[in-house]
Each structure stands twice: as C-alpha cells, then as structure tokens.
C-alpha positions as CSV (number, residue, x, y, z in Angstrom):
1,M,9.8,59.0,-38.7
2,P,12.7,59.3,-36.2
3,H,14.0,56.3,-34.3
4,D,16.2,55.4,-31.4
5,S,18.2,58.4,-30.1
6,S,16.6,60.7,-32.6
7,L,13.2,59.7,-31.4
8,Q,14.3,60.3,-27.8
9,E,15.6,63.8,-28.8
10,A,12.3,64.5,-30.6
11,I,10.3,63.5,-27.5
12,L,12.4,65.7,-25.3
13,A,12.0,68.6,-27.8
14,V,8.3,68.4,-28.1
15,V,7.8,68.0,-24.3
16,T,10.1,71.0,-23.7
17,S,8.3,73.2,-26.2
18,K,4.7,72.0,-25.6
19,G,4.6,70.0,-22.4
20,P,3.3,68.7,-20.2
21,L,2.0,66.1,-22.7
22,T,0.6,62.6,-22.4
23,S,2.1,59.7,-24.5
24,P,-0.8,59.8,-27.0
25,E,-0.3,63.6,-27.4
26,I,3.4,63.1,-28.0
27,A,2.6,60.3,-30.4
28,A,0.3,62.5,-32.4
29,E,2.8,65.3,-32.5
30,L,5.6,63.0,-33.8
31,E,3.3,60.7,-35.9
32,E,4.4,57.6,-34.0
33,H,2.4,54.8,-32.3
34,P,1.5,55.7,-28.7
35,L,3.0,52.4,-27.3
36,T,6.3,53.2,-29.0
37,I,6.3,56.7,-27.4
38,Q,5.3,55.2,-24.0
39,R,8.3,52.8,-24.2
40,Y,10.7,55.6,-25.0
41,C,9.2,57.8,-22.3
42,R,9.8,55.0,-19.7
43,Q,13.4,54.9,-20.8
44,L,13.7,58.7,-20.6
45,Q,12.3,58.5,-17.1
46,Q,14.8,55.9,-16.1
47,D,17.5,58.2,-17.5
48,E,16.0,61.0,-15.3
49,Q,15.3,63.2,-18.3
50,L,11.5,63.1,-18.1
51,T,9.1,62.7,-15.2
52,Q,5.3,62.2,-15.2
53,A,3.4,64.9,-13.5
54,V,0.2,63.5,-11.9
55,G,-2.7,64.2,-14.1
56,R,-0.7,66.4,-16.5
57,G,1.5,64.1,-18.6
58,Y,5.3,64.1,-19.1
59,V,7.5,67.0,-18.2
60,R,11.2,67.5,-18.8
61,V,13.6,67.4,-15.9
62,D,16.6,69.8,-15.9
63,S,20.1,69.0,-14.7
64,D,19.2,69.8,-11.1
65,N,16.3,67.3,-11.1
66,C,13.8,70.1,-11.1
67,F,10.9,70.3,-13.5
68,K,11.5,72.7,-16.4
69,Q,8.8,75.4,-16.6
70,V,6.9,75.6,-19.9
71,A,5.4,79.0,-20.8
72,S,1.7,78.8,-21.0
73,D,-0.4,80.6,-23.6
C-alpha cells in the first residue's frame, strides 16, 4: 500500500484515469481505508490539485485551475 507522497500520486493517477470518483471509490481502487483517502483528498484540494464536483466525486484540476476532462466510456 502506498503512503505519503506516493499515495497522493496514486490518488491523482486514479482520479485522472477513472474520475470523477468519491473517496470510497478511490479507496476501493487503491485498497486503502476511505478515511485515509478522504484526508489525503482534503490535502490535495488545499494544494489545488483536486476539487470536488457536486454530486460527482473528486476531479483533477489542471495547471490553469480548470477541471481536467475524463473520457467517458
């Protein structure tokens, strides 16, 4: 199980490839506890790397503070 910066990188990677995702969905993908993921997601939000889309879960923010688009199936 990844921790610290590697966990943050893993969260960003899974949200980029599969997002938008809720904390429990991210936790299931990474086999981590949902509260751990929620804590890291809050930190990533403070760092302006993630935002929470209303009713849709977390999405990645690009360098221009715009939501990154995720291809849908």
